[in-house]
Structure formats: C-alpha cells, structure tokens
N, C-alpha and C positions, 0 to 999 in steps of 0.2 A: 403647293396646296397646304392650307392651314388645317392641322388636326385639332379636333376638340374632344376632350375627355367627356364622353356622354354622361357618365354618372356625376362628375363634378359640375357640369353645366346644369343638369336637372336639379341638383342640390342647391345651386346658386339661385335658382328661380323659386325655391321654397319646397322642393321635393316633387315626387311623382304625382301626388294628389293635387298640388297646386297647378302643375302643368296640365293635368287632365281636365281641369276646369277652364283652361284658357281656350279661346277660339283658335282655329288653324291660322288665322291672320295674325293673331297676337304671338303665337309661337314662332311664326316666320319672322316677325319684327324682332323678337328677342334674339333669334339665331343670327339674323343679319347684323344686329348691334354687336353681338359677341364676336363675329368674324371681323367686323371693322375694328373693334377694340384690340383684338389680337394682332391684326395687321399693323395697327399703329404702334403697338408695343414692340413688335418685331423690328420695326424700322427705326425706333427710338434708341438712344444710347441706353446701355444696360443700367438698371437701377437695382438696389437691394430689394428683395421680395417684399419687405414691409412697406416700401414706398411705391411699388409697382401696382399693387392691388390692395383692396380692403382686407380687414382682418379675417373675414369669413367668406372670402371669395367674391364679395360684392365690390364694384368699382367705387372709388372715392368720387366726391363731387367734382374734384379737379379733373379726374380722368374722364368723367362724363362730358365736362365742358370741352376737353381736348378733342373729343370725337366730332365736334361740330364741323371741322374742316375736312373730315374724312368722307362726308356724304355729298351727294350732288343735289340734295333737296333740303328744305327746312322742315324739321320734324313737327312744327306747330301747324303746318298747312292742313286744311280740311281734307278728309278722305275722299270727298267728291272731286277734288282737284289733283290728287296725288296718287301716283302708281309707283310704289317702291319696287315692284317686280320688273319694271322696264318694258312691259308689254304695251301694245297699243290699246288705248281706251276704246270702249264700245260706245256706239251711238246710243244716247239716252232715249227712252220712250217719251212721246209727247204727253204733256199734261193737258187736262181739259181747259177750256177757256176760263172757267171760274173754279180753279182747283181748291179742293177741300183739304183739311188736315190728313184725312185718310188717303187721298190721292198722293200727297207728298210722302206719307209713311210708306206706301207701297212702291212708289216709283222713284223716290229720291233718297230715302233714309235707309237703304238696304244695308249699308256698311255697319250700322250700329243697332238696327231694329231688333235683331234676335236677342242681343244682350239686354236691351231695354225691356223687351217682352218678358224675358226671364226675371229681370229685376222686379217688374210690376207683379209678376206671378208670385214671387217670394213675398212681397208685401201683402198681397191679397190673402195668401195662405196664413199669414200671421194676424190677419184681422185688422190691418191698418186702414184708417179711414180713406174715403175716396179721393180727397184732395191730394193726399200723399201717394196713393196708388198712381194717380195721374202724374205726379211729379216723377215717380220712378219710371213710368212709361216714357217720359219726355227727357229725362235728365242728361242723356249723352247723345241725343239725336243731332244736336248742333255740331258735333264733331265732323259731320259731312262738310261743314262750312269752315270751322276753326277748331283746332284741338287745344291750342294754348289758351289758358284761362277760360276753359269751356263752360264752367259753371256760370260765370258772369255773362258770357255770350249767350248761353242757353236761356238764362232768365230774361235777358233783353228780347230775344227772339219770340218768346211765348208770352211775355208780360201783358200785351193788350188783350189777350184772348183767354186767360185762365185766372182762377182766384189768386188773390195776393199771397196767400199762404203757400200755394203751389209754387209760385215764382220764387218766394223766399227759400223754400226747400231746395229748388234747383240751383239757385245762386250759391248758397252757402254750403252745399255738400262739397264744393270745391275746397273750402278751407278745412272742414271737419275731417276730410279723408286723411289729412296729415297727422291727426291726433287720435290716439287710442281712447276708447271708452269701454272698459271691460264690463261695466254694469249693463251697457246697452248691447254687448255682444260684438264689439268692433275692435279688432287688433290691427295695429299698423302692419300692412302687408309687406312681405319680403319683396314682392314685385316692385314696390316703390324704392326699396334700397337698391334694386337692380337698375331701375330707370333713372333715378335722381342721384344715386350715390349714397353710401351708407352713412356718411357724415353730413348729408344735406340738411340745411336749415331753411325752412320756408321763408318766402319773401316777407318784408315788413307788412304789406297789406294783408297777407294771410294771417300773420300773427295778430294783427290788430282786429281782424274779423273774428278770430277764434276767441280773443279776450272778450269781445262784445257778445258773442254767441253764448258763452258759458252762463250768462245771466239773462238770456233773452227768453221770453215766453214761448217762442217757437223753436227753441233749440231742438226739441225732440223731433220736430218735423224734418229739419235738415239732417239730423242724425239718422233717422229712419232710412233716408235715401242711401247713406253710406253703408248701412247694414245690409240692405237689399242689393246694393251694388256689388259688394265684396264677393259673393258666392254665385254670381249670375253669369258664369263663363263656361258653361257646359257645352262643348262643341257638338254633342249629340242631341241636345235638347231641342225640341220643336214645339214652340208655343204659339198658339193662334191669337190674333188680336180680338177674336170674337168675344171672349169674356169681358173685354174692356170697352166694347162699343157703347154700351149704355153710359158708362162713366164719362167717356169722351163726349157723348151727346149732352149729358147734363152739365158738364163743367168747361167745355171748350166752346167759346163764343165764335162760331164760324161766320166770317163776313160774307154777305150774300154776293159781293162782287168777286169773291175768291181771294185767297191769300196771295199777296203781292199786288193786287189790284185795288185795294181798299183805301189807299192813301194814308195808312197808319205810319207811325214813326219808324216802323221796322219793315215796311213793305219792300224796301230795296233788298233787305236780307233774304226775303222769300224769293224775290225775282232772281237774285244771284244763285240761290240753290236750284231754282228752276232751270236756269240757263248758264251752267258753269263753263260752257265752251265759248261764251261771248269774248271776243278779243279785248274789249275795252268796256 
C-alpha cells in the first residue's frame, strides 16, 4: 500500500483553500495521479531527490509525461466516454427528438455543468456583459466530448449558434489560462503546475495565440473567462441555470430541427454527445 503524506499532498495542490474549491471529481483525479506517480517512482531506479520531483513538490514536465504508460486510459478523452473509477457506466436518459441546448445541458453536460454555472455566476456578479456571461456558461461543457485542447473544441461546437465574441472568448481562454495577468486578477494556478509539471512550457500554438491576444481588441473577453474560471470549483455550491435562461434565449440560436439534426458543420459533434455509446 502506498502511503501519502496528507499535508504535503494538500500543499502540492496549492493548500487547503485551493483543495476546498475543487470538485470531488477533481480531488479524486489528483489523488489517483499522485498514487500513480508514486507507484512509478517506487518501481523506477533510485534518483537524487532533486531529479525525482520538482523543487516545490510539483512534478516536472518529464515526470508528467512518464505517467502516460501508467494509466489504462487517455487523459484527453471526454468525460462522457471515460470512467476513471472503473465502475460500470449508467444508461443515459433519452433526449427529445429535437433537442435544445437546455436538454443537452441537463441530460449530457452533467460532468461540467456545475463548474460552468459557478463560472457564469461569478461573471454575472462582477457585471460582465451577457456575451461573456454566456461564454463562461459554455466554456468547459465540451469536456464531455474532449478534454484536450478543449477551448478550441468548445469554440467549434458552439460557433454556429452564439455571437462571434462569445466563440472567441471560449476558444482563447485555452491559451490565456497559462499566462498570469495580475491587473485582471488572474494568477497562474498551482493546479497547473501539478497537472502539467512545474517547468511546463506551453505548446507553440498556445504561445502564438497568446502573442496575438495581447494586442487583440477582444483580449478582455477571453481573459474574463479565465478569471471566472479560476475560482468556480466550490464542491458545495449549487447554482441554478434559471438566472441565465434569458441570456441563453437572447444569444443562443437554437435550430428548430434540434441540435445534431440541423445539418450544421458541427451537427456530428452534437450527435456524438447525444449517443456516446454508439460502437462506430
């Protein structure tokens, strides 16, 4: 049995306050990753402490990369397709013949809906305009389909149905989350040092997007999503979608045929979310 120093583990995640803001699912993922990391280190040849872990208890990017072969699943897979607990999946409820966004939100986006509601609520409390409140409401929902590069996937999923600025904010929060902006109230989170490694360098396309965004007229739109995203992990918070229904009604162009049935360029993505148990 692998023993974990509870205090050290909590400190590596940013302290008790940061852990308290994480969902139960996020805590479980972090614990599983830590167990896998320790198992791998226990089986590997001994190394000097300075090479075995990062300087502040965070893994290095190389150690994170080495964890890939310790798992029986790909971490980038969408949460609607992946059960890291090893339990049998439940049968999903049927969607209506012409499903709306709200149908998907209630019946398919459960894995990230609470976080997104908290994020949208944070934005609304700060008086952010409706297009960006909507972006906060949508920004992580696509993780039911794909977690890797989720900002770009999310922008593509919603692009035919929401304002251009909303799509922009969803897409580029992916890049901005790797860069601090103290004036905007965003600090690089310790959680990313834990997930990616403390010496992680963002991919070239992220670096290029960040350079572009610094001088873009909609920089603040994407930055607002990262600010609202950072503190929206309260496991005890219960936020209703009711305050956002009018915003969705005003800014989400719902196709009369139903999402997935409208022949749009992303209809297949909605159908995949609707029927994730299809074998092919």
